[in-house]
C-alpha positions in Angstrom: 64.3 -30.7 -20.9 63.4 -33.8 -23.0 63.4 -33.6 -26.7 60.6 -35.1 -28.7 62.2 -36.2 -32.0 58.7 -36.6 -33.6 57.9 -32.9 -33.2 61.3 -31.1 -33.1 62.0 -31.5 -36.8 58.6 -31.2 -38.3 58.7 -31.6 -42.1 55.5 -30.4 -43.6 55.3 -29.5 -47.3 52.3 -27.3 -46.4 54.3 -24.9 -44.2 55.3 -21.6 -45.7 58.9 -20.5 -45.0 59.1 -16.9 -44.0 62.7 -17.2 -42.8 64.3 -17.3 -46.3 64.7 -13.5 -46.5 66.3 -13.1 -43.1 70.1 -13.0 -42.7 72.8 -12.0 -40.3 76.1 -10.5 -41.2 79.1 -10.2 -38.9 81.7 -7.5 -39.6 84.8 -6.0 -38.0 85.7 -2.3 -37.7 88.2 -0.4 -35.5 89.3 -3.7 -33.8 85.8 -4.7 -32.7 83.3 -7.3 -33.9 79.7 -6.2 -34.8 76.6 -7.6 -36.5 73.5 -6.6 -38.3 70.3 -8.7 -39.0 68.2 -8.0 -42.0 64.5 -9.1 -42.4 61.9 -8.2 -44.9 58.9 -6.2 -43.6 55.8 -8.5 -43.9 52.1 -7.7 -43.8 49.0 -10.0 -43.5 47.8 -11.2 -46.9 45.0 -13.4 -48.1 47.5 -16.2 -48.8 49.6 -15.7 -45.6 52.2 -12.9 -45.4 53.2 -10.5 -48.2 56.4 -8.6 -48.5 56.1 -4.7 -48.5 59.5 -4.4 -50.3 61.0 -2.7 -47.3 63.7 -4.3 -45.0 64.0 -4.1 -41.2 67.6 -3.8 -39.9 68.8 -4.5 -36.3 72.4 -3.4 -35.8 74.8 -3.6 -32.9 77.6 -1.0 -33.4 79.7 1.5 -31.4 76.7 3.8 -31.4 74.6 1.2 -29.6 71.8 -1.2 -30.8 69.4 0.3 -33.3 66.5 -0.9 -35.3 65.3 0.9 -38.4 63.4 0.4 -41.6 65.2 0.5 -45.0 63.7 1.4 -48.3 65.2 1.3 -51.7 65.7 4.8 -53.1 67.6 5.7 -56.3 69.0 2.2 -56.4 70.3 2.2 -52.8 68.9 0.8 -49.5 68.6 3.8 -47.1 67.0 4.3 -43.7 63.4 5.8 -43.8 64.2 7.8 -40.7 66.7 10.5 -41.6 67.7 10.9 -37.9 69.3 7.5 -37.6 72.9 7.8 -36.5 74.7 5.2 -38.6 78.1 5.7 -40.3 78.0 6.0 -44.1 80.5 3.2 -44.5 78.2 0.9 -42.5 75.2 1.9 -44.6 77.1 1.1 -47.7 78.0 -2.3 -46.3 74.3 -3.0 -45.5 73.2 -1.8 -48.9 75.8 -4.1 -50.5 74.8 -7.1 -48.5 71.1 -6.7 -49.2 71.7 -6.1 -52.9 73.9 -9.2 -53.2 72.0 -11.5 -50.9 70.3 -14.5 -52.6 66.7 -14.3 -51.5 
């Protein structure tokens, strides 16, 4: 595949950056390496995309790969779906990382 240097690194001051709220965190537990990815939930808005204030989480752990929506409740980020099988220690780590992430 040939790279086109003119279009691969497009610098356009008119582009809106929706990637700034997305981040990945690697972590280790029980001798294994895992990760989770956090991304803000977005909706179509008159000016582009707006943030709902919720976060999507994709996590790979010993319980498998899960995706779920997080909402802030009583000062903590928690899954909207109460049936999600995620360890409390991992939920605390996710809450800590979102709370301390520089958006």
